[in-house]
NUVOMAR-165325 format. One record per atom (N, C-alpha, C): residue in three letters; x, y, z. Coordinates in steps of 0.2 Angstrom, whole numbers, plus 5000, padded with zeros to 4 digits. Layout:
N
ALAXYZ ...
This chain:
475
MET513057314748 MET513357304755 MET513357374759 ALA513157364765 ALA513157434769 ALA513857464769 GLU514357414769 GLU515057434770 GLU515157484764 ASN515057464758 ASN515157504752 ASN514757564752 ALA514157564754 ALA513657614753 ALA513957674758 ASP514157654764 ASP514357704769 ASP514957734767 LEU515457694764 LEU516057724762 LEU515957774756 ASP515557754751 ASP515357794746 ASP515057864748 ASN514557854752 ASN514257914755 ASN514757964758 HIS515257944761 HIS515757984764 HIS516158014758 ARG516257984753 ARG516658014747 ARG516358054743 ILE515658044742 ILE515358074736 ILE515358144736 LYS515358184742 LYS515358254742 LYS515858284738 SER516458254737 SER517058284733 SER517058264726 PHE516558224723 PHE516658204717 PHE516558254711 LYS516158304713 LYS516058354708 LYS516458424709 ASN516858424714 ASN517258474715 ASN517758484710 LYS518058544709 LYS518558554703 LYS519158504705 GLY519358504712 GLY519858464714 GLY519758444721 ARG520058384722 ARG519958354729 ARG520558384733 ASP520358404740 ASP520858424744 ASP521158364748 VAL521658374752 VAL521958314755 VAL521458284760 GLU521058324763 GLU520558294768 GLU520158244765 THR519958264758 THR519458214755 THR519858154752 MET520458164749 MET520758114746 MET521058064751 ARG521158084757 ARG521358034762 ARG520758014766 ARG520657944766 ARG519957914768 ARG520057864774 HIS519657874779 HIS519557834784 HIS519157774782 ARG519257714785 ARG518857654784 ARG518157674788 ASN517657654785 ASN516957664788 ASN516857624794 ASP516457654799 ASP516357624805 ASP515957554804 VAL515557554800 VAL515157494799 VAL515557434798 THR516057444793 THR516557384792 THR516957364798 VAL517157414802 VAL517557404808 VAL517157364813 GLU516457384814 GLU516057354819 GLU515857274817 LEU515757274810 LEU515557204808 LEU516157154809 ARG516757184807 ARG517357134808 ARG517457124815 LYS517357164820 LYS517457154827 LYS517057104829 ASN516357104827 ASN515857064830 ASN515956994827 LYS516356984822 LYS516456914820 LYS517056884824 ARG517356914828 ARG517956884832 ARG517756884839 ASP517656824842 ASP517356814848 ASP517856844853 LYS518456844852 LYS518956874857 LYS518856954857 HIS518556974852 HIS518557054852 HIS517757074854 LEU517457034857 LEU516757054859 LEU516857104864 LEU516357154864 LEU516357204869 LEU516257174876 LYS515857124876 LYS515657094883 LYS515757024882 LYS515956984888 LYS515956914887 LYS515756884894 ARG515456824894 ARG515256794900 ARG515856744902 ASN515956734909 ASN516356684911 ASN516056614912 VAL516156574907 VAL515856504907 VAL516456454906 PRO516756434912 PRO517256394912 PRO517056324910 GLN517556294906 GLN517356224904 GLN517256174909 GLU517756184914 GLU517756134920 GLU517156134924 ASP516756184923 ASP516156194927 ASP515456164924 SER515556134917 SER514956124914 SER514556064917 LEU514856014919 LEU514555954922 LEU514255974929 GLU514656014933 GLU514456034939 GLU513856084939 ASP513856124934 ASP513356174933 ASP512656134932 SER512656084928 SER512056044927 SER511856014933 ASP512355984937 ASP512155954943 ASP511856004948 ILE512156054949 ILE511956104954 ILE511256134952 ASP511156144945 ASP510556174943 ASP509956124944 SER510056054943 SER509556004944 SER509455994951 ASP509956004955 ASP509855994963 ASP509456054965 PHE509656114962 PHE509256174964 PHE508556164963 LYS508356144957 LYS507656134955 LYS507356074959 GLY507756024959 GLY507555964963 GLY507255974970 GLN507656024973 GLN507456044980 GLN506956094980 ASN506656114974 ASN506156164974 ASN506356224977 VAL507056244976 VAL507256304979 VAL507056364974 THR506756404976 THR506556464972 THR507056514972 LEU506956564967 LEU507356624968 LEU507256664974 GLU506656664977 GLU506556694983 GLU506956664989 VAL506956594989 VAL507356564994 VAL508156584993 MET508356584986 MET509056594985 MET509256664987 LEU508756714986 LEU508856784989 LEU508956784996 GLN508456745000 GLN508556745007 GLN509156715009 ASN509356665006 ASN510056635008 ASN510656675007 ALA510656715001 ALA511156754999 ALA511256815004 ALA510756825008 ALA510756875013 ALA510856855020 SER510956785020 SER511056755027 SER511656775031 ASP511556775037 ASP512156785042 ASP512656725042 ASN512356665040 ASN512756605040 ASN513156605034 ALA513856605035 ALA514356615030 ALA514256555025 VAL514156495027 VAL514156435023 VAL513556445018 ILE512956455021 ILE512356465018 ILE512356515012 GLN512656575015 GLN512656635010 GLN513156615004 LEU513756585005 LEU514156575000 LEU513856524995 SER513456474998 SER513156424993 SER512656454989 ALA512256504992 ALA511756534988 ALA512056584982 VAL512556614984 VAL512856664979 VAL513156624974 GLN513456564976 GLN513756524971 GLN513256494966 ALA512656474969 ALA512156444965 ALA511856494960 ALA511856554962 ALA511656614958 ALA512156624952 ARG512756614954 ARG513356624949 ARG513256574944 LYS513156504946 LYS513156454941 LYS512556454937 LEU511956484939 LEU511356494935 LEU511556544929 LEU511956594931 LEU512156644926 LEU512756624922 SER513056564923 SER513556534919 SER513356484915 SER512656464915 SER512456414911 SER512456434903 ASP512656384899 ASP512756394892 ASP512256424888 ARG511556414890 ARG511056434886 ARG510556474890 ASN510356534888 ASN509856574891 ASN509956584898 PRO510456614901 PRO510556624908 PRO509956674910 PRO509656654916 PRO509056694918 PRO509256764921 ILE509556804917 ILE509856864920 ILE509256914922 ASP508756924918 ASP508256964920 ASP507856944926 ASP507756874927 ASP507456844932 ASP507856864939 LEU508456854938 LEU508856874944 LEU508856944946 ILE508856984941 ILE508857064942 ILE508257074945 LYS507657054943 LYS506957064946 LYS506957034953 SER507256984954 SER507256954961 SER507457004966 GLY507857054964 GLY508157094969 GLY508857074972 ILE509157034968 ILE509857004971 ILE510457054970 LEU510357094965 LEU510957144964 LEU511257174970 PRO510757214974 PRO511057244980 PRO511457194985 ILE511157134985 ILE511457084990 ILE512157064987 LEU512257054980 LEU512857034977 LEU513357094978 VAL513157154977 VAL513557204978 VAL513857214985 LYS513457204989 LYS513657204997 LYS514157154998 CYS514057094995 CYS514557044995 CYS515257064993 LEU515357104988 LEU515957134986 LEU516357164992 GLU516057194997 GLU516357225002 GLU516657175007 ARG516557115007 ARG516757065012 ARG517457045011 ASP517957085013 ASP518657075013 ASP518857015017 ASP518356995022 ASP518556945027 ASP518356875023 ASN518056875017 ASN517756815014 ASN517956825006 PRO518556815004 PRO518756824997 PRO518356774993 SER518156714995 SER517756664991 SER517156694989 LEU516756734994 LEU516156764993 LEU516256824988 GLN516756864989 GLN516856914984 GLN516956894977 PHE517356834977 PHE517456804970 PHE516856784967 GLU516456744970 GLU515756724968 GLU515356774966 ALA515256824970 ALA514856884969 ALA515056924963 ALA515756934962 ALA516056974957 ALA515856934950 TRP515956864950 TRP515856824945 TRP515056834942 ALA514656824947 ALA513956834945 ALA513756904942 LEU514056954945 LEU513957024942 LEU514257024936 THR514856994935 THR515156994928 THR514756974923 ASN514356914924 ASN513956884919 ASN513256924918 ILE513056954923 ILE512456994922 ILE512657054918 ALA513257084919 ALA513557144915 ALA513657124908 SER513757054906 SER513857034900 SER513257034895 GLY512657054898 GLY512057044894 GLY511957114890 THR511257124890 THR511057184886 THR511357254889 SER511257304886 SER511457374889 SER511057384895 GLN510357364895 GLN509957374901 GLN510157334907 GLN510457274905 GLN510657234911 GLN511357254914 THR511757284909 THR512357314911 THR512257374916 GLN511757414913 GLN511557474917 GLN511357454924 ALA510957404925 ALA510757384931 ALA511257374936 VAL511857344934 VAL512457334938 VAL512757394940 VAL512757444935 VAL513057504936 VAL512657544941 LYS512057544940 LYS511557584945 LYS511557554952 SER511757494953 SER511857464959 SER512457484963 ASN512857524960 ASN513457554963 ASN513957504964 ALA514057454959 ALA514557404959 ALA515257424957 VAL515257474952 VAL515857494949 VAL516357524955 PRO516257564959 PRO516757584964 PRO517057524968 LEU516557474969 LEU516857414973 LEU517257374969 PHE517157364962 PHE517557334958 PHE518257364957 LEU518257424957 LEU518857464957 LEU519257454963 ARG518957444969 ARG519257434975 ARG519557364975 LEU519157314972 LEU519457244972 LEU520057234967 LEU520257284963 LEU520857284959 LEU521457284964 HIS521357304970 HIS521857304975 HIS521857244980 SER521457194978 SER521357134983 SER521957094983 LEU522157064989 LEU522757024989 LEU522656954986 HIS522056944983 HIS521856884980 HIS521756894973 GLN522256854969 GLN522256864962 GLN521656854958 ASN521256794960 ASN520656774957 ASN520156834958 VAL520156864963 VAL519656914965 VAL519856974960 CYS520456994960 CYS520657054955 CYS520457034948 GLU520656974946 GLU520456964939 GLU519756964937 GLN519356934942 GLN518656944941 GLN518357014941 ALA518657054945 ALA518457124945 ALA518657154938 VAL519257144936 VAL519457164929 VAL518957144924 TRP518757084924 TRP518257054919 TRP517657094919 ALA517357104925 ALA516757144926 ALA516857214924 LEU517357244925 LEU517457314923 LEU517457314915 GLY517757264912 GLY517857264905 GLY517157254902 ASN516657224905 ASN516057214902 ASN515657284903 ILE515757314908 ILE515457384909 ILE515757434904 ILE516357434904 ILE516657484899 ILE516457474892 GLY516357404890 GLY516157384884 GLY515457404882 ASP515057424887 ASP514357444885 ASP514357514881 GLY514857554881 GLY514857614877 GLY515257664880 PRO515357724876 PRO515757774879 PRO515557814885 GLN514857804887 GLN514657834893 GLN514857794899 CYS514757734899 CYS515057694904 CYS515857694904 ARG516157694898 ARG516857694898 ARG517157754902 ASP516857814900 ASP517057874903 ASP516957874911 TYR516357844913 TYR516157844920 TYR516757804924 VAL516857744921 VAL517357704924 VAL518057734924 ILE518257764919 ILE518857804919 ILE518857864924 SER518357894925 SER518257954930 SER518357924937 LEU518257864938 LEU518357834945 LEU519057814946 GLY519457814941 GLY520157794941 GLY520357724940 VAL520057694934 VAL520257624933 VAL520957614929 VAL521157674926 VAL521757654921 VAL522357634925 LYS522557674930 LYS523257664933 LYS523257594937 PRO522757574941 PRO522757504943 PRO522757454938 LEU522357464933 LEU522257414927 LEU522957404924 LEU523357454922 LEU523957454919 LEU524557424924 SER524357424930 SER524857394935 SER524957324934 PHE524457294931 PHE524457214931 PHE524857194925 ILE525157244921 ILE525557224915 ILE526257214918 ASN526357154920 ASN527057134923 ASN527157064922 PRO527757044922 PRO527956974921 PRO527656924926 SER527456944932 SER527156894936 SER526456874935 ILE526156914931 ILE525356904930 ILE525356844925 PRO524856794927 PRO524756734922 PRO524456764915 ILE524556724910 ILE524356744903 ILE523656754903 SER523256704906 SER522456714906 SER522256784909 PHE522556804914 PHE522456864917 PHE522656924913 LEU523256924910 LEU523456974906 LEU523056984899 ARG522856924897 ARG522356924891 ARG521756964893 ASN521456954899 ASN520856994901 ASN521057074902 VAL521657084905 VAL521857154905 VAL521857184898 THR522157154894 THR522257184887 THR521657194884 TRP521157144885 TRP520457154882 TRP520157214885 VAL520257224891 VAL519957284894 VAL520257344891 ILE520857344890 ILE521257404887 ILE520957414880 VAL520857364876 VAL520457374870 VAL519857404870 ASN519457384875 ASN518757414876 ASN518857494878 LEU519357504882 LEU519457584884 LEU519657624877 CYS519957584872 CYS520157624866 CYS519657634861 ARG519057594862 ARG518557594857 ARG518157654857 ASN517757664852 ASN517257714852 ASN517557784850 LYS517257814845 LYS517557884843 LYS517057934845 GLU516457924847 GLU515957974848 GLU515657964855 PRO516058004860 PRO516658034859 PRO517257984860 PRO517858004858 PRO518457964859 PRO518557964867 PRO519057914869 PRO519257924876 PRO519557984877 PRO519558004884 PRO519958074885 PRO520658064883 MET520958124881 MET521658124879 MET522158104884 GLU521958124891 GLU522458104896 GLU522458024897 THR521857994895 THR521857924896 THR522257894890 VAL522257914884 VAL522657894879 VAL523357904880 GLN523557954883 GLN524257964885 GLN524457914890 GLU524057894894 GLU524257834899 GLU524257774896 ILE523857754891 ILE523757694888 ILE524357674883 VAL524457724879 VAL524957714874 VAL525657684876 PRO525957704881 PRO526557674883 PRO526457594885 ALA525857584888 ALA525757514890 ALA525657474884 LEU525357494879 LEU525257464873 LEU525957444869 CYS526457494870 CYS527057484867 CYS527457424871 VAL527357414877 VAL527557354881 VAL527257294879 LEU526557294878 LEU526257234876 LEU526357214869 LEU526657254865 LEU526757244858 LEU527357194857 TYR527757184862 TYR528257134862 TYR528057064865 HIS527457064867 HIS527256994870 HIS527256944865 THR527356884867 THR527456824863 THR526756794862 ASP526256804867 ASP525556774866 ASP525256804860 ILE524956764856 ILE524656794850 ILE524056834851 ASN523656804856 ASN522956844858 ASN523156914861 ILE523656914865 ILE523856984868 ILE524057024862 LEU524457004858 LEU524757044852 LEU524257064848 VAL523757024846 VAL523257044842 VAL522757104845 ASP522657094851 ASP522257144855 ASP522557204855 THR523257204857 THR523657264857 THR523657304851 VAL523757264845 VAL523757304839 VAL523057334837 TRP522557294839 TRP521857324838 TRP521757384842 ALA521957384848 ALA521957444852 ALA522257504849 LEU522857494846 LEU523257544843 LEU522857564837 SER522457524833 SER522157544827 SER521557584829 TYR521157574835 TYR520657614837 TYR520857684839 LEU521457684842 LEU521757754844 LEU521957794838 THR522157764833 THR522357794827 THR521857814823 ASP521257794825 ASP520657804821 ASP520257864824 GLY520557894829 GLY520257954833 GLY520458024831 GLY520758034825 GLY520958094823 GLY521758104824 ASN521958164821 ASN522658174820 ASN523058184826 GLU522758214832 GLU523058214838 GLU523258154841 GLN522758104841 GLN522858034844 GLN523358004839 ILE523358014833 ILE523857984828 ILE524558004830 GLN524658074832 GLN525258094834 GLN525558064840 MET525058054845 MET525258024851 MET525557954850 VAL525257914846 VAL525457854844 VAL526157854841 ILE526257904836 ILE526857914833 ILE527457934838 ASP527257984842 ASP527758004847 ASP527957954852 SER527557904853 SER527757844858 SER528357804855 GLY528457814849 GLY528957774846 GLY528857704844 VAL528157694843 VAL527957624842 VAL527957604835 VAL527857654830 VAL527757634823 VAL528357594820 PRO528957604822 PRO529557564819 PRO529457484821 PHE529157474827 PHE529057404829 PHE528357374827 LEU527857424825 LEU527257404822 LEU527257384815 VAL527657414811 VAL527657404804 VAL527857334802 PRO528457304805 PRO528657234803 PRO528057184804 LEU527557194809 LEU527057154810 LEU526657144804 LEU526657184799 LEU526357174792 LEU526557104789 SER527057084791 SER527357024788 SER527256964793 HIS526956974798 HIS526856914803 HIS526556854800 GLN526656794803 GLN526456734800 GLN525656724801 GLU525456764806 GLU524756754808 GLU524256804804 VAL523756784801 VAL523356834797 VAL523056884801 LYS522856864807 LYS522456904811 LYS522956964814 VAL523556944815 VAL524057004817 VAL524157054811 GLN524257024805 GLN524257064799 GLN523657104798 THR523057084799 THR522457114798 THR522457174802 ALA522557164809 ALA522557224814 ALA523057274812 THR523657244810 THR524257294809 THR524057334803 LEU523857304798 LEU523657344792 LEU523157404793 ARG522657384798 ARG522157434800 ARG522557494804 ALA522957474808 ALA523257524812 ALA523757574808 VAL524157544804 VAL524657584800 VAL524157624795 GLY523657594792 GLY523257624788 GLY522857684791 ASN522657684797 ASN522357734800 ASN522857794801 ILE523557774802 ILE524057824803 ILE524157874797 VAL524057834791 VAL524257874785 VAL523557904782 THR523057904786 THR522457954785 THR522658024788 GLY523158024791 GLY523358094794 GLY523758144789 THR524158184792 THR524458234788 THR525058194784 ASP525258234779 ASP525858214775 ASP526458194779 GLU526558234785 GLU527158224789 GLU527058154793 GLN526358144795 GLN526258084799 GLN526358024794 THR526058034788 THR526157974783 THR526857964782 GLN527258014782 GLN527958004780 GLN528357964786 MET528157974792 MET528357934798 MET528357854796 VAL527757844793 VAL527657764792 VAL528057744786 LEU528057794781 LEU528457774775 LEU529257764777 ASN529457804782 ASN530157804784 ASN530357734787 CYS529857694789 CYS529957634792 CYS529957574787 ASP530057594780 ASP530157544775 ASP529457504774 VAL528957534776 VAL528257504776 VAL528057474769 LEU528257504763 LEU528057484757 LEU528357424755 SER528957404758 SER529257334756 SER528857274758 HIS528357284762 HIS527857234764 HIS527357224759 PHE527257274755 PHE526657274751 PHE526557224745 PRO527157204742 PRO527057154737 PRO526757094739 ASN526957074745 ASN526557014748 ASN525857024750 LEU525757084753 LEU525057104755 LEU524557104749 LEU524857134743 LEU524457144737 LEU524357074734 THR524757024735 THR524656964732 THR524456904737 HIS524156934743 HIS523956884748 HIS523356844746 PRO523356784748 PRO522756744746 PRO522056764750 LYS522156804755 LYS521556834758 LYS521356894755 GLU520756904752 GLU520456954748 GLU520457024753 LYS520257004759 LYS520157064764 LYS520857104765 ILE521357064765 ILE522057094765 ILE522257134759 ASN522057104753 ASN522157144747 ASN521757214747 LYS521157204749 LYS520757274750 LYS521057324754 GLU521257304760 GLU521457344765 GLU522157374763 ALA522557334760 ALA523257354757 ALA523157404752 VAL522657394747 VAL522557444742 VAL522257514745 TRP521757504750 TRP521557564754 TRP522157604757 PHE522557574760 PHE523157604763 PHE523557644757 LEU523657614752 LEU524057644746 LEU523657704743 SER522957704744 SER522557754741 SER522757824745 ASN522957814752 ASN523057864756 ASN523757884755 ILE524257844752 ILE524857864751 ILE524857904744 THR524557884739 THR524457924733 THR524057984733 ALA523757994739 ALA523458054741 ALA523858104744 GLY524558084745 GLY525058134748 GLY525358174743 ASN526058194745 ASN526458234740 ASN526758194735 GLN527058224730 GLN527358194724 GLN527958144726 GLN528258164732 GLN528858114734 GLN528558054737 GLN527958054740 GLN527557994742 GLN527357954737 VAL527057984732 VAL526857954725 VAL527457914722 GLN527957944722 GLN528557914719 GLN528757854723 ALA528757854730 ALA528857804734 ALA528457744732 VAL527857754730 VAL527457694728 VAL527657664721 ILE527857714717 ILE528157694710 ILE528757654711 ASP529257684715 ASP529857654716 ASP529857584719 ALA529357574723 ALA529257504727 ALA528957454722 GLY528857474716 GLY528557424711 GLY527857404712 LEU527457444715 LEU526857424717 LEU526257444712 ILE526457484707 ILE525957504703 ILE525657444698 PRO526057404696 PRO525757344692 PRO525357304696 LEU525557294703 LEU525057254707 LEU524457294709 ILE524457354709 ILE523857394710 ILE523357384704 ILE523657394698 ILE523257384692 ILE523057314691 HIS523357264694 HIS523157194693 HIS522557194698 GLN522557224704 GLN521957224708 GLN521357264705 LEU521557314701 LEU521057354698 LEU520657304692 ALA521057264689 ALA520757224684 ALA520457154687 LYS520757124692 LYS520557064694 LYS520357054701 GLY520357104705 GLY520157094712 GLY519357094712 ASP519157074718 ASP518357084719 ASP518157154719 PHE517557164718 PHE517357234717 PHE517557284722 GLY517557264728 GLY517757314734 GLY518457334733 THR518857284731 THR519557294730 THR519657334724 GLN519357324719 GLN519357364713 GLN519257434714 LYS518757454718 LYS518557524720 LYS519057554724 GLU519457514728 GLU519957544732 GLU520557564727 ALA520657514722 ALA521157524717 ALA521057584713 ALA520357594711 ALA520157654707 ALA520357714711 TRP520257714717 TRP520357774721 TRP521157784721 THR521557734722 THR522257744722 THR522557774716 ILE522257744710 ILE522557774704 ILE522257844703 SER521657854704 SER521357924703 SER521757974707 ASN521857954714 ASN522258004718 ASN522958024715 LEU523257964712 LEU523857984709 LEU523858024703 THR523358024700 THR523258074694 THR523158144696 ILE522958154702 ILE522858214705 ILE523458244709 SER523758194713 SER524358214716 SER525058214712 GLY525058174707 GLY525658154704 GLY525858204699 ARG526558204697 ARG526858244692 ARG526658214685 LYS526758254680 LYS526658224673 LYS526958164671 ASP527658154673 ASP527958094672 ASP527758034676 GLN527458044682 GLN527157994686 GLN526557964683 VAL526158014680 VAL525457994677 VAL525657954670 GLU526157984667 GLU526357944661 GLU526557874662 TYR526957864668 TYR527157794670 TYR526457754671 LEU525957784674 LEU525357744674 LEU525057714667 VAL525157764663 VAL524857744656 VAL525357694653 GLN525957694654 GLN526457644652 GLN526357574655 GLN526057574661 GLN525957514664 GLN525257484662 ASN524957524657 ASN524257494654 ASN523657504659 VAL523657564662 VAL523157574667 VAL522457584664 VAL522457614658 VAL521857634655 VAL521357574653 PRO521557524650 PRO521057464649 PRO520657444655 PRO520957434661 PRO520557414667 PRO520157464669 PHE520357534669 PHE519957584670 PHE519357584666 CYS519357574660 CYS518857574655 CYS518357514657 SER518657464658 SER518257404659 SER517757414665 LEU518057444670 LEU517657454676 LEU517057514676 LEU517157554670 LEU516657604669 LEU515957574668 SER515957504666 SER515257474665 SER514957454672 ALA515257464678 ALA515057454684 ALA514357484686 LYS513857454689 LYS513257494691 LYS513357524697 ASP513857564698 ASP513957604704 ASP514257674702 SER513757724702 SER513957794700 SER514457824703 GLN514557804709 GLN515157834713 GLN515857814710 VAL515957754709 VAL516557724707 VAL516657744700 VAL516157754696 VAL516157774689 VAL516457844689 GLN516157884694 GLN516457954694 GLN517157964695 VAL517357914700 VAL518057914702 VAL518557894696 LEU518257844692 LEU518657824686 LEU518657884681 LEU518057914680 LEU518057974675 LEU518558024677 ASP518558044684 ASP519058094686 ASP519758074684 GLY519958004685 GLY520557984684 GLY520757984676 LEU520257964672 LEU520357964665 LEU520458034662 LYS520058084665 LYS520058154663 LYS520758184665 ASN520958164671 ASN521658194673 ASN522258164669 VAL522158104667 VAL522658074662 VAL522658104656 LEU522058124653 LEU522058154646 LEU522358224647 ILE522158264652 ILE522458324653 ILE523258324654 MET523458274658 MET524158274659 MET524558254652 ALA524158214648 ALA524458184642 ALA524658244637 GLY524358294637 GLY524558354632 GLY524458324625 ASP525058334622 ASP525058314615 ASP524958234614 GLU525058194619 GLU524958124618 GLU524158104620 ALA523758154621 ALA523058144622 ALA522758094617 SER522958114611 SER522558074605 SER522757994606 THR523357984608 THR523557914609 THR523157884615 ILE523057924620 ILE522657894625 ILE521957884623 THR521657934619 THR521057924616 THR520957864612 GLU521457844608 GLU521457784604 GLU521457724608 ILE521757724614 ILE521757664619 ILE521057654621 ILE520757714623 ILE520057714626 ILE519657684620 GLU519657704614 GLU519257684609 GLU519357604608 GLU519957584608 GLU520157514608 GLU519757474613 CYS519657504619 CYS519357464624 CYS518557464623 GLY518357504619 GLY517657504617 GLY517357574617 GLY517057594611 GLY516857664610 GLY516357684615 VAL516057644619 VAL515557664624 VAL515957704630 CYS516557684631 CYS516957724636 CYS517057794634 LEU517257804628 LEU517457864626 LEU516757904625 HIS516257874623 HIS515557904623 HIS515457934630 ILE515557894635 ILE515357914642 ILE515857974644 LEU516457964642 LEU516858024644 LEU516658084641 MET516458084635 MET516258144631 MET515558174633 MET515158124634 MET514458144635 MET514158154642 ALA514458114647 ALA514158114654 ALA514158184656 ARG513558214658 ARG513558274661 ARG513058284667 GLY512458244667 GLY512058254672 GLY512058204677 GLY511558204682 GLY511558154687 GLY512158154692 SER512258094695 SER512758094700 SER513458084696 VAL513458064690 VAL514058054686 VAL514158114681 CYS514658154682 CYS514758214678 CYS515458224677 LEU515658244671 LEU516358254669 LEU516458334670 LYS516958354674 LYS517058424676 LYS517358464671 
């Protein structure tokens, strides 16, 4: 899996060091995993077309009428530029409906026809909000396509006009402009920063108020998510400062779609480095975020686990802010959750706690989580087992002698030895690190540990004693 390979490559540099520093022991999720997961969720697509259900029959009728009258794109283009308001609106609406078709909308054909400047010009028509709406809708669907198609909309100078339409007196026009801007922002950090530079944030956030319909607010929240995406580069810090308070407000919303998007936005921000993590902490949102780990909706739990998990990749002090919110009380259920992805993310979270100070290690022990982690080490799928190996290995580095002894008492050695047969040199090295540290900490009890290892199979002891070269070596 690309997911495992990328995470391993990120880790491997530290395996042969005499000791791992905190930066190494604390690990971010790999970007590939994040992107694959996002792309599996339609609601979290970077771009989306406006294809309303109620238009499906009407679309097919109009398309057939359009073709039946032998109306070409050239004629549509002429009519869209007509001085006759009725003819112009009809042509722009026909273009929009072509672009709203369920299958293979002719985006490139319409771009090549030269209709973009005409549609953009229609956005200026404050005297004809219906025309503005249809033109904005058509441009939204063009911008939902490939990066090249989105860039065509940007280069047509549509963005300043969309920003202007955020102040329209007509809500449907405002909402369509928001949608269009979301597609443009979703094209990547360059477009995101361009739209930000033109002043999108304040008018966008002004729509977060009780009078806004749910469908509109869902779109606004989705655009905010797009503003928070991408780490290379991350959004400007002043933009993050503006967005975080708005996310704190949205976190209380009862609509599940809005809540999920809000938490994902927080997860993207906390994946942007310690400074952004601190901004999120300073907003006061963490005590309200942590309880969502026990939300009845799995998609809320998943997003929350990622958000709080990103926070604990920060400093010990930032990690402690999460621990102070009684976060570990949620983990017995997360570690025994029927969804394997929840188990894996939960163990990853804990690997960053056991990478902390000895008090934080003790918090994991006191919460009764070690037996559950060892169970995942023994019985979880391989990805979860790897995370559990990191969690235990980190504890053997960060923990006191009595804390490591507790691991041994909980029978951690047999599943460690069992996993040594894995055909994964990186995880084998992590296991060897952990076993070596256990033996060092054991002191006079080392012979007892050695006996346990022997009981698990002499090959394990042989690996411990003899491994020297290649990517697996005992330090």
